[in-house]
C-alpha positions as CSV (number, residue, x, y, z in Angstrom):
1,M,-45.8,162.9,24.0
2,N,-45.9,160.5,21.1
3,Y,-42.7,158.5,21.0
4,E,-41.7,156.6,17.8
5,V,-38.8,154.3,16.8
6,G,-35.9,156.4,15.5
7,D,-36.6,159.5,17.6
8,I,-33.9,161.0,19.8
9,V,-34.9,161.7,23.4
10,K,-32.9,163.9,25.8
11,L,-33.1,162.7,29.4
12,K,-32.6,164.6,32.7
13,K,-29.5,162.6,33.9
14,K,-26.3,162.0,31.9
15,H,-25.0,158.6,31.0
16,P,-21.6,157.8,32.5
17,C,-20.1,158.5,29.0
18,G,-21.4,162.1,29.2
19,S,-24.2,161.9,26.7
20,Q,-27.8,162.9,27.5
21,E,-29.3,161.8,24.2
22,W,-30.7,158.4,23.5
23,E,-32.2,156.9,20.3
24,I,-35.4,154.9,20.7
25,L,-35.1,151.4,19.2
26,R,-38.3,149.9,20.6
27,V,-41.6,151.3,21.9
28,G,-44.1,149.6,24.2
29,A,-44.6,149.1,27.9
30,D,-40.7,149.2,28.0
31,F,-38.5,151.3,25.7
32,R,-35.2,150.0,24.3
33,L,-32.8,153.0,24.1
34,K,-29.3,153.3,22.6
35,C,-26.9,155.9,24.0
36,M,-25.8,158.3,21.2
37,G,-22.4,158.7,22.9
38,C,-21.2,155.1,23.4
39,A,-23.9,152.9,21.7
40,H,-24.8,151.2,25.0
41,Q,-28.3,149.7,25.0
42,I,-30.8,149.6,27.9
43,M,-34.4,148.7,28.5
44,V,-36.4,151.3,30.5
45,P,-40.0,151.3,31.6
46,R,-42.2,153.8,29.7
47,K,-43.1,155.6,33.0
48,L,-39.5,156.5,33.6
49,I,-39.0,157.9,30.1
50,E,-42.1,160.1,30.4
51,K,-41.0,161.4,33.8
52,N,-37.3,162.1,32.9
53,A,-37.6,163.3,29.2
54,R,-36.4,166.9,28.7
55,G,-36.6,167.0,24.9
56,L,-37.5,165.0,21.8
57,K,-36.1,165.2,18.2
58,K,-38.4,163.5,15.7
59,S,-36.8,161.3,13.1
60,S,-37.4,162.5,9.5
């Protein structure tokens, strides 16, 4: 998949706040993601995102 900044990715596991959707803030070897539920930010390796992604909403 082609990931871009601003896209919303749905991951397999839920965040403790209950949301499964994350906004992509940075793309590279690592992704910076922001939880759409509580705005918590994390850095995740690209490999984990590609493995656990269940959906992608492109930004317009």
